[in-house]
A tleap script that builds the chain and sets N, CA, C and O, in Angstrom:
source leaprc.protein.ff14SB
mol = sequence {
  NMET ASN ILE ARG ARG VAL ARG GLN ILE LEU
  LYS SER PHE ALA ASP ASP THR ARG LEU ARG
  ILE LEU SER LEU LEU ASP HIE GLY ASP LEU
  THR VAL SER GLN MET CYS ARG ILE LEU ARG
  LYS ASN GLN SER ASN LEU SER LYS HIE LEU
  MET ARG LEU ARG LEU THR GLY LEU VAL GLY
  ASP ARG ARG GLU SER LEU ASN VAL TYR TYR
  HIE LEU THR ASN PRO LYS ASP PRO SER LEU
  LYS LYS LEU LEU ARG SER VAL ILE ASP SER
  LEU SER GLY LEU GLU ILE PHE LYS GLN ASP
  VAL CYS ARG LEU LYS THR LEU LYS THR LYS
  CGLY
}
set mol.1.N position { 6.846 -70.504 -30.951 }
set mol.1.CA position { 6.358 -69.859 -32.155 }
set mol.1.C position { 5.562 -70.904 -32.942 }
set mol.1.O position { 5.978 -72.057 -33.055 }
set mol.2.N position { 4.419 -70.489 -33.479 }
set mol.2.CA position { 3.598 -71.422 -34.255 }
set mol.2.C position { 3.692 -71.115 -35.752 }
set mol.2.O position { 4.272 -70.107 -36.155 }
set mol.3.N position { 3.125 -71.983 -36.552 }
set mol.3.CA position { 3.231 -71.868 -38.010 }
set mol.3.C position { 2.602 -70.579 -38.529 }
set mol.3.O position { 3.099 -69.990 -39.489 }
set mol.4.N position { 1.524 -70.143 -37.907 }
set mol.4.CA position { 0.865 -68.905 -38.347 }
set mol.4.C position { 1.797 -67.703 -38.165 }
set mol.4.O position { 1.906 -66.850 -39.045 }
set mol.5.N position { 2.461 -67.651 -37.018 }
set mol.5.CA position { 3.399 -66.546 -36.756 }
set mol.5.C position { 4.570 -66.591 -37.729 }
set mol.5.O position { 4.992 -65.555 -38.241 }
set mol.6.N position { 5.090 -67.774 -37.983 }
set mol.6.CA position { 6.191 -67.919 -38.949 }
set mol.6.C position { 5.754 -67.396 -40.312 }
set mol.6.O position { 6.497 -66.665 -40.968 }
set mol.7.N position { 4.552 -67.770 -40.736 }
set mol.7.CA position { 4.031 -67.317 -42.030 }
set mol.7.C position { 3.918 -65.792 -42.064 }
set mol.7.O position { 4.298 -65.174 -43.058 }
set mol.8.N position { 3.402 -65.175 -40.998 }
set mol.8.CA position { 3.267 -63.716 -40.942 }
set mol.8.C position { 4.628 -63.033 -41.035 }
set mol.8.O position { 4.779 -62.027 -41.729 }
set mol.9.N position { 5.597 -63.576 -40.346 }
set mol.9.CA position { 6.942 -62.995 -40.374 }
set mol.9.C position { 7.544 -63.112 -41.765 }
set mol.9.O position { 8.117 -62.152 -42.279 }
set mol.10.N position { 7.416 -64.281 -42.373 }
set mol.10.CA position { 7.965 -64.461 -43.719 }
set mol.10.C position { 7.269 -63.557 -44.731 }
set mol.10.O position { 7.912 -63.055 -45.653 }
set mol.11.N position { 5.970 -63.344 -44.572 }
set mol.11.CA position { 5.252 -62.413 -45.450 }
set mol.11.C position { 5.771 -60.993 -45.267 }
set mol.11.O position { 5.794 -60.210 -46.217 }
set mol.12.N position { 6.181 -60.661 -44.063 }
set mol.12.CA position { 6.738 -59.330 -43.813 }
set mol.12.C position { 8.017 -59.108 -44.609 }
set mol.12.O position { 8.316 -57.985 -45.014 }
set mol.13.N position { 8.762 -60.174 -44.829 }
set mol.13.CA position { 10.004 -60.081 -45.593 }
set mol.13.C position { 9.753 -60.094 -47.101 }
set mol.13.O position { 10.690 -59.922 -47.881 }
set mol.14.N position { 8.522 -60.292 -47.515 }
set mol.14.CA position { 8.200 -60.464 -48.937 }
set mol.14.C position { 7.810 -59.160 -49.616 }
set mol.14.O position { 7.146 -59.181 -50.652 }
set mol.15.N position { 8.205 -58.037 -49.057 }
set mol.15.CA position { 7.860 -56.748 -49.647 }
set mol.15.C position { 9.081 -55.831 -49.596 }
set mol.15.O position { 9.717 -55.697 -48.550 }
set mol.16.N position { 9.407 -55.202 -50.725 }
set mol.16.CA position { 10.585 -54.338 -50.806 }
set mol.16.C position { 10.540 -53.198 -49.795 }
set mol.16.O position { 11.540 -52.914 -49.136 }
set mol.17.N position { 9.398 -52.548 -49.669 }
set mol.17.CA position { 9.292 -51.406 -48.753 }
set mol.17.C position { 9.519 -51.851 -47.313 }
set mol.17.O position { 10.221 -51.172 -46.563 }
set mol.18.N position { 8.946 -52.966 -46.919 }
set mol.18.CA position { 9.144 -53.442 -45.546 }
set mol.18.C position { 10.604 -53.829 -45.304 }
set mol.18.O position { 11.130 -53.601 -44.215 }
set mol.19.N position { 11.250 -54.402 -46.292 }
set mol.19.CA position { 12.675 -54.722 -46.149 }
set mol.19.C position { 13.498 -53.446 -46.000 }
set mol.19.O position { 14.436 -53.393 -45.204 }
set mol.20.N position { 13.144 -52.428 -46.766 }
set mol.20.CA position { 13.860 -51.150 -46.670 }
set mol.20.C position { 13.644 -50.507 -45.301 }
set mol.20.O position { 14.567 -49.921 -44.736 }
set mol.21.N position { 12.431 -50.614 -44.770 }
set mol.21.CA position { 12.143 -50.085 -43.429 }
set mol.21.C position { 13.000 -50.809 -42.390 }
set mol.21.O position { 13.624 -50.170 -41.544 }
set mol.22.N position { 13.030 -52.130 -42.454 }
set mol.22.CA position { 13.826 -52.904 -41.498 }
set mol.22.C position { 15.297 -52.520 -41.578 }
set mol.22.O position { 15.967 -52.378 -40.555 }
set mol.23.N position { 15.790 -52.356 -42.788 }
set mol.23.CA position { 17.183 -51.969 -42.978 }
set mol.23.C position { 17.464 -50.598 -42.361 }
set mol.23.O position { 18.477 -50.417 -41.685 }
set mol.24.N position { 16.579 -49.645 -42.590 }
set mol.24.CA position { 16.763 -48.303 -42.016 }
set mol.24.C position { 16.727 -48.333 -40.497 }
set mol.24.O position { 17.562 -47.713 -39.837 }
set mol.25.N position { 15.765 -49.050 -39.946 }
set mol.25.CA position { 15.620 -49.081 -38.491 }
set mol.25.C position { 16.786 -49.795 -37.814 }
set mol.25.O position { 16.993 -49.649 -36.609 }
set mol.26.N position { 17.536 -50.558 -38.582 }
set mol.26.CA position { 18.744 -51.173 -38.040 }
set mol.26.C position { 19.782 -50.106 -37.688 }
set mol.26.O position { 20.703 -50.362 -36.912 }
set mol.27.N position { 19.628 -48.914 -38.260 }
set mol.27.CA position { 20.551 -47.801 -38.002 }
set mol.27.C position { 20.053 -46.876 -36.897 }
set mol.27.O position { 20.737 -45.916 -36.540 }
set mol.28.N position { 18.878 -47.151 -36.356 }
set mol.28.CA position { 18.363 -46.330 -35.265 }
set mol.28.C position { 16.896 -45.998 -35.439 }
set mol.28.O position { 16.291 -46.285 -36.472 }
set mol.29.N position { 16.338 -45.387 -34.407 }
set mol.29.CA position { 14.919 -45.032 -34.394 }
set mol.29.C position { 14.622 -43.916 -35.388 }
set mol.29.O position { 15.420 -42.996 -35.563 }
set mol.30.N position { 13.463 -44.009 -36.036 }
set mol.30.CA position { 13.048 -43.005 -37.017 }
set mol.30.C position { 11.556 -42.750 -36.915 }
set mol.30.O position { 10.790 -43.622 -36.504 }
set mol.31.N position { 11.148 -41.542 -37.296 }
set mol.31.CA position { 9.726 -41.220 -37.393 }
set mol.31.C position { 9.235 -41.582 -38.791 }
set mol.31.O position { 10.030 -41.830 -39.697 }
set mol.32.N position { 7.925 -41.610 -38.950 }
set mol.32.CA position { 7.347 -41.885 -40.269 }
set mol.32.C position { 7.780 -40.808 -41.255 }
set mol.32.O position { 8.128 -41.119 -42.394 }
set mol.33.N position { 7.763 -39.551 -40.834 }
set mol.33.CA position { 8.120 -38.475 -41.769 }
set mol.33.C position { 9.573 -38.596 -42.220 }
set mol.33.O position { 9.884 -38.307 -43.375 }
set mol.34.N position { 10.462 -39.018 -41.331 }
set mol.34.CA position { 11.853 -39.229 -41.735 }
set mol.34.C position { 11.947 -40.363 -42.755 }
set mol.34.O position { 12.650 -40.253 -43.760 }
set mol.35.N position { 11.230 -41.451 -42.482 }
set mol.35.CA position { 11.253 -42.579 -43.420 }
set mol.35.C position { 10.638 -42.196 -44.760 }
set mol.35.O position { 11.096 -42.660 -45.804 }
set mol.36.N position { 9.608 -41.358 -44.745 }
set mol.36.CA position { 8.987 -40.897 -45.995 }
set mol.36.C position { 10.009 -40.176 -46.866 }
set mol.36.O position { 10.083 -40.405 -48.073 }
set mol.37.N position { 10.795 -39.304 -46.241 }
set mol.37.CA position { 11.812 -38.560 -47.003 }
set mol.37.C position { 12.891 -39.488 -47.544 }
set mol.37.O position { 13.318 -39.347 -48.690 }
set mol.38.N position { 13.326 -40.423 -46.734 }
set mol.38.CA position { 14.403 -41.325 -47.148 }
set mol.38.C position { 13.933 -42.289 -48.234 }
set mol.38.O position { 14.616 -42.480 -49.240 }
set mol.39.N position { 12.774 -42.892 -48.026 }
set mol.39.CA position { 12.282 -43.919 -48.951 }
set mol.39.C position { 11.499 -43.345 -50.127 }
set mol.39.O position { 11.187 -44.045 -51.090 }
set mol.40.N position { 11.187 -42.045 -50.025 }
set mol.40.CA position { 10.411 -41.359 -51.069 }
set mol.40.C position { 9.060 -42.038 -51.296 }
set mol.40.O position { 8.650 -42.316 -52.423 }
set mol.41.N position { 8.392 -42.290 -50.172 }
set mol.41.CA position { 7.056 -42.899 -50.175 }
set mol.41.C position { 6.124 -41.985 -49.398 }
set mol.41.O position { 6.575 -41.183 -48.580 }
set mol.42.N position { 4.818 -42.103 -49.651 }
set mol.42.CA position { 3.878 -41.271 -48.902 }
set mol.42.C position { 3.594 -41.885 -47.528 }
set mol.42.O position { 3.831 -43.070 -47.291 }
set mol.43.N position { 3.081 -41.040 -46.638 }
set mol.43.CA position { 2.885 -41.444 -45.252 }
set mol.43.C position { 1.879 -42.579 -45.099 }
set mol.43.O position { 2.099 -43.493 -44.304 }
set mol.44.N position { 0.787 -42.534 -45.842 }
set mol.44.CA position { -0.221 -43.594 -45.686 }
set mol.44.C position { 0.341 -44.947 -46.105 }
set mol.44.O position { 0.045 -45.966 -45.481 }
set mol.45.N position { 1.149 -44.959 -47.157 }
set mol.45.CA position { 1.780 -46.196 -47.614 }
set mol.45.C position { 2.705 -46.755 -46.539 }
set mol.45.O position { 2.638 -47.938 -46.203 }
set mol.46.N position { 3.569 -45.895 -46.004 }
set mol.46.CA position { 4.513 -46.361 -44.986 }
set mol.46.C position { 3.811 -46.786 -43.706 }
set mol.46.O position { 4.217 -47.754 -43.063 }
set mol.47.N position { 2.769 -46.072 -43.337 }
set mol.47.CA position { 2.034 -46.417 -42.114 }
set mol.47.C position { 1.449 -47.824 -42.195 }
set mol.47.O position { 1.445 -48.554 -41.204 }
set mol.48.N position { 0.958 -48.202 -43.364 }
set mol.48.CA position { 0.417 -49.556 -43.546 }
set mol.48.C position { 1.510 -50.610 -43.366 }
set mol.48.O position { 1.299 -51.641 -42.727 }
set mol.49.N position { 2.673 -50.332 -43.940 }
set mol.49.CA position { 3.785 -51.277 -43.810 }
set mol.49.C position { 4.272 -51.358 -42.363 }
set mol.49.O position { 4.578 -52.442 -41.866 }
set mol.50.N position { 4.342 -50.215 -41.698 }
set mol.50.CA position { 4.774 -50.201 -40.302 }
set mol.50.C position { 3.791 -50.955 -39.411 }
set mol.50.O position { 4.196 -51.650 -38.479 }
set mol.51.N position { 2.508 -50.817 -39.701 }
set mol.51.CA position { 1.501 -51.535 -38.924 }
set mol.51.C position { 1.713 -53.048 -39.055 }
set mol.51.O position { 1.640 -53.780 -38.068 }
set mol.52.N position { 1.971 -53.499 -40.265 }
set mol.52.CA position { 2.198 -54.936 -40.477 }
set mol.52.C position { 3.449 -55.405 -39.730 }
set mol.52.O position { 3.452 -56.474 -39.120 }
set mol.53.N position { 4.503 -54.601 -39.783 }
set mol.53.CA position { 5.731 -54.964 -39.083 }
set mol.53.C position { 5.530 -54.952 -37.563 }
set mol.53.O position { 6.109 -55.775 -36.854 }
set mol.54.N position { 4.717 -54.028 -37.068 }
set mol.54.CA position { 4.406 -53.993 -35.633 }
set mol.54.C position { 3.603 -55.229 -35.225 }
set mol.54.O position { 3.854 -55.818 -34.174 }
set mol.55.N position { 2.640 -55.618 -36.059 }
set mol.55.CA position { 1.815 -56.792 -35.747 }
set mol.55.C position { 2.637 -58.078 -35.672 }
set mol.55.O position { 2.306 -58.984 -34.908 }
set mol.56.N position { 3.698 -58.156 -36.456 }
set mol.56.CA position { 4.558 -59.344 -36.412 }
set mol.56.C position { 5.545 -59.277 -35.254 }
set mol.56.O position { 6.193 -60.273 -34.931 }
set mol.57.N position { 5.662 -58.116 -34.631 }
set mol.57.CA position { 6.581 -57.963 -33.509 }
set mol.57.C position { 8.004 -57.646 -33.914 }
set mol.57.O position { 8.899 -57.647 -33.069 }
set mol.58.N position { 8.235 -57.373 -35.197 }
set mol.58.CA position { 9.582 -57.035 -35.655 }
set mol.58.C position { 9.929 -55.577 -35.374 }
set mol.58.O position { 11.100 -55.226 -35.227 }
set mol.59.N position { 8.904 -54.733 -35.301 }
set mol.59.CA position { 9.087 -53.295 -35.102 }
set mol.59.C position { 8.223 -52.853 -33.927 }
set mol.59.O position { 7.091 -53.307 -33.758 }
set mol.60.N position { 8.778 -51.968 -33.129 }
set mol.60.CA position { 8.036 -51.367 -32.025 }
set mol.60.C position { 8.003 -49.863 -32.200 }
set mol.60.O position { 8.648 -49.322 -33.099 }
set mol.61.N position { 7.253 -49.187 -31.343 }
set mol.61.CA position { 7.197 -47.729 -31.424 }
set mol.61.C position { 7.167 -47.123 -30.030 }
set mol.61.O position { 6.826 -47.781 -29.047 }
set mol.62.N position { 7.534 -45.853 -29.976 }
set mol.62.CA position { 7.447 -45.095 -28.733 }
set mol.62.C position { 7.079 -43.661 -29.093 }
set mol.62.O position { 7.497 -43.132 -30.122 }
set mol.63.N position { 6.297 -43.058 -28.232 }
set mol.63.CA position { 5.828 -41.689 -28.468 }
set mol.63.C position { 6.671 -40.722 -27.646 }
set mol.63.O position { 6.923 -40.936 -26.461 }
set mol.64.N position { 7.098 -39.650 -28.313 }
set mol.64.CA position { 7.782 -38.541 -27.653 }
set mol.64.C position { 7.086 -37.275 -28.106 }
set mol.64.O position { 7.236 -36.847 -29.250 }
set mol.65.N position { 6.333 -36.687 -27.217 }
set mol.65.CA position { 5.572 -35.485 -27.535 }
set mol.65.C position { 4.643 -35.784 -28.709 }
set mol.65.O position { 3.771 -36.646 -28.599 }
set mol.66.N position { 4.816 -35.088 -29.824 }
set mol.66.CA position { 3.949 -35.292 -30.988 }
set mol.66.C position { 4.489 -36.335 -31.962 }
set mol.66.O position { 3.804 -36.715 -32.912 }
set mol.67.N position { 5.708 -36.794 -31.729 }
set mol.67.CA position { 6.348 -37.731 -32.653 }
set mol.67.C position { 6.244 -39.171 -32.171 }
set mol.67.O position { 6.291 -39.452 -30.973 }
set mol.68.N position { 6.102 -40.072 -33.133 }
set mol.68.CA position { 6.165 -41.507 -32.852 }
set mol.68.C position { 7.427 -42.031 -33.525 }
set mol.68.O position { 7.603 -41.898 -34.736 }
set mol.69.N position { 8.295 -42.624 -32.726 }
set mol.69.CA position { 9.541 -43.179 -33.235 }
set mol.69.C position { 9.406 -44.693 -33.343 }
set mol.69.O position { 8.906 -45.354 -32.433 }
set mol.70.N position { 9.859 -45.224 -34.464 }
set mol.70.CA position { 9.812 -46.664 -34.706 }
set mol.70.C position { 11.216 -47.235 -34.546 }
set mol.70.O position { 12.209 -46.566 -34.830 }
set mol.71.N position { 11.280 -48.472 -34.089 }
set mol.71.CA position { 12.562 -49.127 -33.855 }
set mol.71.C position { 12.417 -50.628 -34.088 }
set mol.71.O position { 11.320 -51.183 -34.023 }
set mol.72.N position { 13.541 -51.264 -34.358 }
set mol.72.CA position { 13.555 -52.726 -34.427 }
set mol.72.C position { 13.408 -53.265 -33.016 }
set mol.72.O position { 13.985 -52.723 -32.073 }
set mol.73.N position { 12.649 -54.313 -32.877 }
set mol.73.CA position { 12.547 -54.961 -31.571 }
set mol.73.C position { 13.694 -55.948 -31.419 }
set mol.73.O position { 14.407 -56.247 -32.376 }
set mol.74.N position { 13.854 -56.434 -30.233 }
set mol.74.CA position { 14.855 -57.456 -29.966 }
set mol.74.C position { 14.097 -58.757 -29.698 }
set mol.74.O position { 13.724 -59.035 -28.558 }
set mol.75.N position { 13.868 -59.555 -30.750 }
set mol.75.CA position { 13.057 -60.768 -30.578 }
set mol.75.C position { 13.610 -61.686 -29.494 }
set mol.75.O position { 14.820 -61.893 -29.393 }
set mol.76.N position { 12.705 -62.232 -28.685 }
set mol.76.CA position { 13.105 -63.157 -27.619 }
set mol.76.C position { 13.487 -64.522 -28.185 }
set mol.76.O position { 14.350 -65.212 -27.642 }
set mol.77.N position { 12.838 -64.899 -29.274 }
set mol.77.CA position { 13.110 -66.193 -29.900 }
set mol.77.C position { 14.461 -66.122 -30.619 }
set mol.77.O position { 14.613 -65.329 -31.549 }
set mol.78.N position { 15.445 -66.931 -30.210 }
set mol.78.CA position { 16.776 -66.865 -30.823 }
set mol.78.C position { 16.771 -67.127 -32.329 }
set mol.78.O position { 17.554 -66.522 -33.061 }
set mol.79.N position { 15.903 -68.019 -32.796 }
set mol.79.CA position { 15.881 -68.306 -34.236 }
set mol.79.C position { 15.322 -67.118 -35.015 }
set mol.79.O position { 15.772 -66.848 -36.128 }
set mol.80.N position { 14.357 -66.411 -34.451 }
set mol.80.CA position { 13.821 -65.217 -35.108 }
set mol.80.C position { 14.858 -64.101 -35.104 }
set mol.80.O position { 15.009 -63.384 -36.094 }
set mol.81.N position { 15.565 -63.957 -34.002 }
set mol.81.CA position { 16.621 -62.946 -33.910 }
set mol.81.C position { 17.683 -63.197 -34.983 }
set mol.81.O position { 18.136 -62.272 -35.658 }
set mol.82.N position { 18.067 -64.460 -35.125 }
set mol.82.CA position { 19.077 -64.841 -36.119 }
set mol.82.C position { 18.558 -64.599 -37.539 }
set mol.82.O position { 19.298 -64.109 -38.392 }
set mol.83.N position { 17.297 -64.937 -37.796 }
set mol.83.CA position { 16.695 -64.728 -39.113 }
set mol.83.C position { 16.645 -63.243 -39.463 }
set mol.83.O position { 17.022 -62.852 -40.568 }
set mol.84.N position { 16.184 -62.420 -38.529 }
set mol.84.CA position { 16.103 -60.977 -38.766 }
set mol.84.C position { 17.481 -60.401 -39.057 }
set mol.84.O position { 17.645 -59.615 -39.991 }
set mol.85.N position { 18.472 -60.790 -38.262 }
set mol.85.CA position { 19.839 -60.302 -38.465 }
set mol.85.C position { 20.358 -60.736 -39.833 }
set mol.85.O position { 20.989 -59.948 -40.538 }
set mol.86.N position { 20.098 -61.971 -40.205 }
set mol.86.CA position { 20.553 -62.503 -41.486 }
set mol.86.C position { 19.915 -61.758 -42.658 }
set mol.86.O position { 20.595 -61.420 -43.627 }
set mol.87.N position { 18.614 -61.504 -42.568 }
set mol.87.CA position { 17.911 -60.775 -43.634 }
set mol.87.C position { 18.487 -59.370 -43.766 }
set mol.87.O position { 18.818 -58.938 -44.870 }
set mol.88.N position { 18.609 -58.660 -42.662 }
set mol.88.CA position { 19.117 -57.283 -42.707 }
set mol.88.C position { 20.541 -57.254 -43.243 }
set mol.88.O position { 20.864 -56.414 -44.083 }
set mol.89.N position { 21.395 -58.150 -42.774 }
set mol.89.CA position { 22.783 -58.188 -43.242 }
set mol.89.C position { 22.875 -58.485 -44.733 }
set mol.89.O position { 23.739 -57.943 -45.422 }
set mol.90.N position { 21.995 -59.337 -45.231 }
set mol.90.CA position { 22.050 -59.700 -46.653 }
set mol.90.C position { 21.618 -58.542 -47.555 }
set mol.90.O position { 21.950 -58.529 -48.741 }
set mol.91.N position { 20.890 -57.582 -47.013 }
set mol.91.CA position { 20.412 -56.452 -47.808 }
set mol.91.C position { 21.449 -55.354 -47.957 }
set mol.91.O position { 21.410 -54.599 -48.928 }
set mol.92.N position { 22.362 -55.253 -47.027 }
set mol.92.CA position { 23.250 -54.095 -46.942 }
set mol.92.C position { 24.095 -53.864 -48.191 }
set mol.92.O position { 24.494 -52.729 -48.456 }
set mol.93.N position { 24.373 -54.893 -48.952 }
set mol.93.CA position { 25.186 -54.730 -50.151 }
set mol.93.C position { 24.413 -54.334 -51.397 }
set mol.93.O position { 25.016 -54.007 -52.419 }
set mol.94.N position { 23.092 -54.357 -51.329 }
set mol.94.CA position { 22.278 -54.023 -52.501 }
set mol.94.C position { 22.186 -52.511 -52.683 }
set mol.94.O position { 22.087 -51.765 -51.709 }
set mol.95.N position { 22.219 -52.071 -53.925 }
set mol.95.CA position { 22.307 -50.644 -54.238 }
set mol.95.C position { 21.193 -49.804 -53.610 }
set mol.95.O position { 21.475 -48.750 -53.040 }
set mol.96.N position { 19.958 -50.238 -53.697 }
set mol.96.CA position { 18.849 -49.433 -53.163 }
set mol.96.C position { 18.999 -49.223 -51.658 }
set mol.96.O position { 18.648 -48.164 -51.139 }
set mol.97.N position { 19.518 -50.231 -50.959 }
set mol.97.CA position { 19.706 -50.118 -49.515 }
set mol.97.C position { 20.882 -49.197 -49.194 }
set mol.97.O position { 20.847 -48.470 -48.201 }
set mol.98.N position { 21.920 -49.223 -50.027 }
set mol.98.CA position { 23.038 -48.288 -49.863 }
set mol.98.C position { 22.555 -46.853 -50.051 }
set mol.98.O position { 22.952 -45.955 -49.308 }
set mol.99.N position { 21.695 -46.642 -51.052 }
set mol.99.CA position { 21.142 -45.303 -51.287 }
set mol.99.C position { 20.293 -44.845 -50.102 }
set mol.99.O position { 20.367 -43.686 -49.695 }
set mol.100.N position { 19.495 -45.745 -49.555 }
set mol.100.CA position { 18.679 -45.406 -48.380 }
set mol.100.C position { 19.559 -44.965 -47.212 }
set mol.100.O position { 19.267 -43.970 -46.550 }
set mol.101.N position { 20.629 -45.704 -46.966 }
set mol.101.CA position { 21.526 -45.371 -45.855 }
set mol.101.C position { 22.211 -44.035 -46.113 }
set mol.101.O position { 22.405 -43.249 -45.186 }
set mol.102.N position { 22.575 -43.774 -47.352 }
set mol.102.CA position { 23.183 -42.492 -47.715 }
set mol.102.C position { 22.207 -41.344 -47.440 }
set mol.102.O position { 22.597 -40.324 -46.871 }
set mol.103.N position { 20.942 -41.504 -47.841 }
set mol.103.CA position { 19.933 -40.472 -47.575 }
set mol.103.C position { 19.688 -40.321 -46.073 }
set mol.103.O position { 19.454 -39.213 -45.589 }
set mol.104.N position { 19.742 -41.428 -45.342 }
set mol.104.CA position { 19.588 -41.379 -43.885 }
set mol.104.C position { 20.710 -40.552 -43.259 }
set mol.104.O position { 20.457 -39.700 -42.406 }
set mol.105.N position { 21.941 -40.802 -43.679 }
set mol.105.CA position { 23.085 -40.049 -43.141 }
set mol.105.C position { 22.957 -38.569 -43.463 }
set mol.105.O position { 23.252 -37.719 -42.623 }
set mol.106.N position { 22.516 -38.258 -44.685 }
set mol.106.CA position { 22.308 -36.860 -45.074 }
set mol.106.C position { 21.234 -36.220 -44.207 }
set mol.106.O position { 21.405 -35.094 -43.741 }
set mol.107.N position { 20.147 -36.914 -43.990 }
set mol.107.CA position { 19.050 -36.410 -43.158 }
set mol.107.C position { 19.523 -36.146 -41.731 }
set mol.107.O position { 19.193 -35.114 -41.148 }
set mol.108.N position { 20.285 -37.062 -41.177 }
set mol.108.CA position { 20.765 -36.906 -39.797 }
set mol.108.C position { 21.791 -35.783 -39.690 }
set mol.108.O position { 21.854 -35.095 -38.672 }
set mol.109.N position { 22.597 -35.595 -40.739 }
set mol.109.CA position { 23.595 -34.528 -40.741 }
set mol.109.C position { 22.931 -33.159 -40.785 }
set mol.109.O position { 23.353 -32.229 -40.098 }
set mol.110.N position { 21.884 -33.047 -41.603 }
set mol.110.CA position { 21.183 -31.769 -41.750 }
set mol.110.C position { 20.265 -31.482 -40.572 }
set mol.110.O position { 19.824 -30.350 -40.375 }
set mol.111.N position { 19.983 -32.520 -39.791 }
set mol.111.CA position { 19.157 -32.337 -38.596 }
set mol.111.C position { 17.732 -32.422 -38.907 }
set mol.111.O position { 16.896 -32.291 -38.014 }
savepdb mol mol.pdb
quit
């Protein structure tokens, strides 16, 4: 990993919406429309954040029919894997992230 990549990854962690996306994806794959409902953000806003996370390699996607599902990647670099896990774990106790997870559970329950 080079300094430029490290900088890009750290910049990815420097935005509330991107942190919320990472936290949600830790609970499983989601579509943009699902994330829009949970995070209460518009699609164009979330798509920009997802693109940045994809470019850093923290998030991947897969297409199923008309839907694109986003997921956390499994970084090959052990230090990046540890950093990502540490960031996500440190967020779980914050109120906004608890609310996001609650809305996620409600969304999954309702189908």
